[in-house]
C-alpha positions in Angstrom: 70.5 81.9 -39.6 73.5 81.0 -37.4 76.9 82.5 -38.1 80.1 81.2 -36.5 82.7 83.2 -38.4 82.2 87.0 -38.9 85.5 88.2 -40.1 88.8 86.6 -41.3 92.2 88.1 -41.9 95.1 86.2 -43.5 98.1 88.2 -42.2 100.5 85.5 -43.4 99.4 82.3 -45.0 100.9 80.5 -47.9 101.7 83.3 -50.4 99.1 85.6 -49.0 99.7 88.6 -46.8 97.1 91.1 -45.5 93.9 89.6 -47.1 90.9 90.6 -45.0 87.2 89.5 -45.3 85.0 91.7 -43.2 81.3 91.1 -42.7 81.2 87.4 -43.5 77.5 86.3 -43.9 75.6 83.1 -43.1 76.1 82.3 -46.8 79.4 83.8 -48.0 80.6 83.3 -51.6 84.2 83.8 -52.6 84.8 84.7 -56.2 88.0 85.6 -58.1 90.5 84.5 -60.7 92.8 81.6 -60.4 95.6 82.1 -57.8 93.6 84.9 -56.1 93.5 83.0 -52.8 90.0 81.4 -52.8 91.1 78.0 -51.6 93.5 79.5 -49.1 90.6 81.5 -47.5 88.6 78.3 -46.9 91.6 76.5 -45.4 92.4 79.5 -43.2 88.8 79.6 -41.9 89.0 75.9 -40.9 92.3 76.3 -39.2 91.2 79.4 -37.2 88.1 77.6 -36.0 89.9 74.3 -35.1 93.6 75.2 -34.5 94.5 72.3 -32.2 92.9 69.6 -34.4 95.6 67.7 -36.3 93.0 66.4 -38.8 92.1 70.0 -39.8 95.8 70.6 -40.9 95.8 67.3 -42.7 92.5 68.1 -44.4 94.0 71.4 -45.8 96.8 69.3 -47.4 94.7 66.4 -48.7 92.0 68.6 -50.2 94.7 70.1 -52.5 96.6 67.0 -53.3 95.7 63.5 -52.1 99.1 62.1 -53.2 101.5 64.7 -51.9 103.8 63.7 -49.0 102.1 65.0 -45.9 105.2 66.8 -44.5 105.7 68.6 -47.8 102.1 69.6 -47.9 102.2 71.0 -44.3 105.4 72.9 -45.0 103.8 74.6 -48.1 101.1 76.1 -45.9 103.6 78.4 -44.2 104.6 81.7 -45.8 107.8 81.9 -47.8 108.4 78.2 -47.6 111.0 77.2 -50.1 111.7 73.5 -51.0 112.7 71.4 -48.0 116.4 70.5 -47.6 116.3 68.3 -44.5 119.9 67.0 -45.3 121.0 70.5 -44.1 119.6 69.9 -40.7 116.4 71.1 -38.9 114.2 73.2 -41.1 112.1 75.9 -39.5 109.4 77.9 -41.4 108.4 81.5 -41.1 105.3 81.8 -38.9 101.7 81.9 -40.3 99.3 84.3 -38.7 95.5 84.3 -38.9 93.0 86.4 -37.1 89.2 86.7 -37.0 86.0 87.3 -35.1 83.9 84.2 -34.2 80.7 83.8 -32.3 83.0 83.2 -29.3 84.9 86.5 -29.7 88.1 87.6 -31.4 90.8 85.0 -32.1 94.4 85.2 -33.2 96.3 82.1 -34.4 100.0 81.9 -35.0 102.0 78.8 -35.9 105.4 77.7 -37.3 106.6 74.4 -38.6 109.8 72.4 -37.9 110.9 69.5 -40.2 113.7 67.1 -39.6 114.8 63.6 -40.5 113.9 60.7 -38.3 114.7 57.0 -38.5 111.7 54.8 -39.2 111.3 51.1 -38.4 113.2 50.2 -41.6 116.2 52.3 -40.6 115.6 54.6 -43.6 115.5 58.3 -43.2 112.0 59.7 -43.0 110.7 63.2 -42.6 108.7 64.3 -39.5 107.0 67.6 -38.9 106.2 69.4 -35.8 103.8 72.4 -35.8 103.8 74.7 -32.8 100.4 76.4 -32.5 99.5 79.4 -30.3 96.1 80.9 -29.9 95.7 84.4 -28.5 99.3 84.4 -27.4 98.9 81.4 -25.1 101.8 78.9 -24.8 102.2 76.8 -27.9 100.6 73.4 -28.4 102.7 70.8 -30.3 101.1 68.8 -33.1 103.3 66.0 -34.5 103.1 64.6 -38.0 102.8 62.0 -39.6 101.3 61.0 -36.3 97.9 62.7 -35.9 97.2 62.0 -32.3 94.9 64.4 -30.5 96.4 66.8 -27.9 94.9 68.0 -24.7 93.8 71.6 -24.8 91.3 74.1 -23.6 90.8 76.0 -26.8 87.2 76.4 -27.8 86.7 74.8 -31.2 83.8 74.8 -33.7 82.3 72.1 -35.8 83.8 72.4 -39.3 83.2 70.2 -42.4 85.1 70.8 -45.7 84.2 69.6 -49.2 86.9 69.9 -51.9 86.3 69.5 -55.7 87.4 65.9 -55.4 85.7 64.7 -52.2 82.9 63.0 -54.0 85.4 60.7 -55.7 86.4 59.1 -52.4 84.1 56.3 -51.4 85.9 56.1 -48.0 85.0 59.7 -47.3 81.3 59.2 -48.3 81.0 56.0 -46.2 82.4 57.9 -43.2 80.0 60.8 -43.6 77.0 58.5 -44.3 77.7 56.3 -41.3 77.7 59.2 -39.0 74.5 60.6 -40.5 72.8 57.2 -40.3 73.7 56.9 -36.6 71.9 60.2 -36.1 68.9 59.3 -38.2 69.4 62.3 -40.5 69.9 60.9 -44.0 66.7 62.5 -45.3 68.4 65.5 -46.9 70.8 63.3 -49.0 67.9 61.2 -50.3 65.8 64.3 -51.2 68.7 65.9 -53.1 69.4 62.6 -54.9 65.7 62.5 -56.0 66.4 65.8 -57.9 68.5 63.6 -60.3 66.2 60.6 -60.2 62.8 60.8 -58.4 62.7 57.0 -58.2 65.4 56.9 -55.5 63.9 55.6 -52.2 66.8 55.1 -49.8 70.5 55.4 -49.1 72.6 52.9 -47.1 76.1 51.5 -46.4 77.3 48.1 -47.3 80.4 46.5 -45.7 81.3 43.0 -46.7 84.4 41.0 -47.7 86.6 43.9 -46.6 85.0 46.4 -48.9 82.6 49.3 -48.3 80.2 51.0 -50.6 77.2 53.4 -50.6 74.1 51.7 -51.8 71.0 53.4 -53.3 67.5 51.8 -53.1 65.9 52.5 -56.5 62.2 51.8 -57.3 63.0 50.1 -60.6 66.7 49.2 -60.5 66.6 47.6 -57.0 69.6 48.2 -54.7 72.6 49.6 -56.7 75.9 51.2 -56.0 75.9 55.0 -55.9 78.9 54.8 -58.2 76.4 53.8 -61.0 75.0 57.4 -60.8 76.8 60.4 -62.4 79.2 62.8 -60.9 76.5 65.3 -60.2 74.5 62.9 -58.0 77.6 61.8 -56.1 78.7 65.4 -55.5 75.3 66.4 -54.3 75.1 63.5 -51.9 78.5 64.5 -50.5 77.3 68.1 -50.0 74.2 66.9 -48.3 76.0 64.6 -45.9 78.6 67.2 -45.0 76.0 69.8 -44.4 74.0 67.5 -42.2 77.1 66.7 -40.1 78.0 70.4 -39.8 74.9 71.2 -37.7 75.4 74.5 -35.8 78.9 74.8 -37.3 80.5 75.7 -40.6 80.5 74.1 -44.1 83.4 75.0 -46.3 82.9 74.1 -50.0 85.6 74.7 -52.6 84.0 75.2 -56.1 80.5 74.4 -55.1 79.4 73.9 -58.7 81.8 71.0 -59.4 80.2 68.1 -61.2 76.6 69.5 -61.0 74.9 70.6 -64.3 73.7 74.1 -64.3 70.1 73.0 -65.0 69.8 71.3 -61.6 72.3 73.6 -59.7 69.6 76.0 -58.5 67.2 73.4 -57.0 70.1 71.6 -55.3 71.4 74.9 -53.8 67.8 76.0 -52.8 67.5 72.8 -50.7 71.0 73.1 -49.3 70.4 76.7 -48.2 67.0 75.8 -46.7 68.6 72.9 -44.8 71.5 75.2 -43.7 69.0 77.6 -42.2 67.1 74.8 -40.4 70.4 73.3 -39.1 72.0 76.6 -38.3 75.0 75.9 -40.6 77.1 78.8 -42.0 78.2 78.1 -45.6 81.5 79.6 -46.9 82.1 78.6 -50.5 84.0 79.5 -53.7 83.2 79.4 -57.3 84.6 80.0 -60.8 81.2 79.8 -62.4 78.8 82.6 -63.4 76.0 80.0 -63.5 76.8 79.0 -59.9 76.8 82.6 -58.8 73.3 83.2 -60.4 72.0 79.9 -59.1 73.1 80.7 -55.5 71.5 84.2 -55.7 68.2 82.7 -56.9 68.4 79.9 -54.3 69.0 82.4 -51.5 66.0 84.4 -52.7 63.7 81.4 -52.8 64.9 80.3 -49.3 64.3 83.7 -47.8 68.0 83.9 -47.3 68.9 87.0 -49.5 69.6 89.1 -46.4 72.0 86.4 -45.3 74.0 86.2 -48.5 77.2 88.1 -49.3 79.8 87.7 -52.1 83.5 88.7 -51.8 85.4 89.4 -55.0 89.1 88.7 -54.3 91.8 90.1 -56.6 95.5 89.8 -56.3 97.2 93.0 -57.7 100.5 93.0 -59.6 102.2 94.2 -56.4 101.0 91.0 -54.7 98.6 92.9 -52.4 95.0 91.6 -52.3 91.9 93.7 -52.8 88.5 92.5 -51.5 85.1 93.9 -52.6 82.0 92.9 -50.7 78.6 92.7 -52.2 75.5 92.2 -50.0 72.8 89.9 -51.3 70.3 92.6 -52.6 73.1 94.5 -54.2 74.5 91.4 -55.7 71.1 90.6 -57.2 70.8 94.1 -58.7 74.3 93.9 -60.2 73.6 90.6 -61.8 70.2 91.7 -63.2 72.2 94.6 -64.8 74.5 92.0 -66.4 77.7 92.7 -64.4 80.1 89.8 -64.2 81.8 90.2 -60.8 84.1 87.2 -61.2 
């Protein structure tokens, strides 16, 4: 099974300093209490793999809060960032610093953010952000926001798709994913996973008419209906399937993989996802709060002959603010759970 990211260190990111994950696996599960840094780990992985891509920075903001002002969200990604006071002049953050080992070798990412007021078309003061990004000590690239225009660069990037706990609530996101998958003729996985919830499902398509878009399901007895008429679990599963399909030979980052999916169907869903990841050479890095999800993932990996490719990382923030990370390889993880140990 393919593996793009082998290790990741958050030297300075948000409120985290010195958190290191060594020995990331083709399927890596991040567990830990609230505020232990699980979501930050997923964000940092995406940034390290695609540092010059403005959309990757925007994604890290929007996956946490779809309504937050973009500039404020970007500013919060930098360590020690207090509330912005642009009326005092140019605001400059402390630098963030990430490091890791990828299939392309070692990589170091450093960046800092500058925020200032600008005059918009309405002559009202607006906030603009500039992020200076340096990879492996090379001269910085400048990313400007709210403009998200691409920049010319020669930095190797990897294919990364991210799924947050709320992605399946966005029809626009699902239409975007499905349209790309349809173009490549690869919607089979999404249909097969939807059939776990209802075996009478026969097809999945996009409708675009009268200025509105939707995802339509062809159903043996109901006819052609909107995916919105299915439950959260079905929508979430379709989202995971589409994102994994698009992540071929890259990385799929999933925050709280169990979201919306009932534990009775979680194992068969994960079994097919892992099997598809193996076939498509996709590395999965995911987090969970759920013991049922942990057990389902272990059993799914076992059924998919992926146990040797599974690892769990228990992340704990000590009272001193320092992070402790314990790694459990697949077979050890299985034995510990059979013994009843709750490693969350």
